[in-house]
C-alpha atoms as one frame of an Amber mdcrd trajectory, in Angstrom:
protein
  39.659  67.180  60.513  38.534  70.565  59.130  37.975  73.591  61.399  36.638
  76.924  59.628  36.999  80.521  60.922  37.915  84.083  60.199  41.318  85.272
  60.564  41.978  89.192  61.008  45.114  90.857  60.131  45.592  94.647  61.149
  48.046  97.099  60.984  49.032  98.944  64.640  51.317 101.226  66.286  53.496
  98.217  67.396  53.205  96.259  63.625  50.922  93.724  62.556  48.340  92.365
  65.041  45.864  89.608  64.405  43.145  87.145  65.630  41.331  83.543  64.301
  37.792  83.376  65.215  36.780  79.819  64.968  34.114  77.216  66.502  36.552
  76.878  69.023  36.858  80.471  70.282  39.010  83.335  69.417  42.861  83.180
  69.846  45.236  85.995  68.879  47.906  85.821  66.042  51.364  86.768  67.319
  54.996  86.775  65.607  53.603  87.867  62.204  56.118  88.241  59.598  55.552
  89.317  56.262  58.120  88.773  53.369  56.902  89.135  49.854  53.640  86.794
  49.721  54.575  84.617  52.501  53.544  85.049  55.748  54.603  83.572  59.003
  52.775  83.509  62.080  52.106  81.759  65.569  48.441  81.172  67.192  48.211
  79.748  70.812  46.168  76.866  70.902  45.594  76.005  74.741  48.995  76.604
  75.691  50.370  74.929  72.374  52.171  77.195  70.030  50.785  76.480  66.531
  53.370  77.705  63.860  51.824  78.611  60.757  53.368  79.507  57.006  51.094
  80.717  54.159  51.262  81.746  50.856  49.127  84.477  49.623  47.746  84.070
  45.835  45.104  86.257  44.215  42.154  85.113  45.968  43.408  83.693  49.173
  45.941  81.532  50.702  47.333  78.212  51.085  50.114  76.547  53.389  51.139
  74.531  56.304  51.198  74.566  60.142  53.175  72.735  62.771  51.925  71.828
  66.171  54.986  72.190  68.464  56.701  69.303  66.604  53.830  66.872  67.098
  52.429  66.799  63.572  50.992  69.228  61.416  48.801  69.973  58.440  47.546
  72.266  55.565  45.653  75.231  55.786  43.881  77.529  53.200  41.632  80.403
  52.726  39.918  82.801  50.947  39.804  86.596  50.793  36.736  88.410  52.061
């Protein structure tokens, strides 16, 4: 299954905040941790925490996600 959307990450007074906007709706991004070119974050998907780990490259990112231990998959994106 492929799901397309837009992830937005911004600086705030409380650190990094973000959201993901897909055909399934908008959800917030939490627990954002950036270490070098790697970023880890969580997304609440209808009560299930989805943990993401991505690595940024020149024109985007790629990585993996885990659905609370129930399986996972890969993710990739391009910069806008």
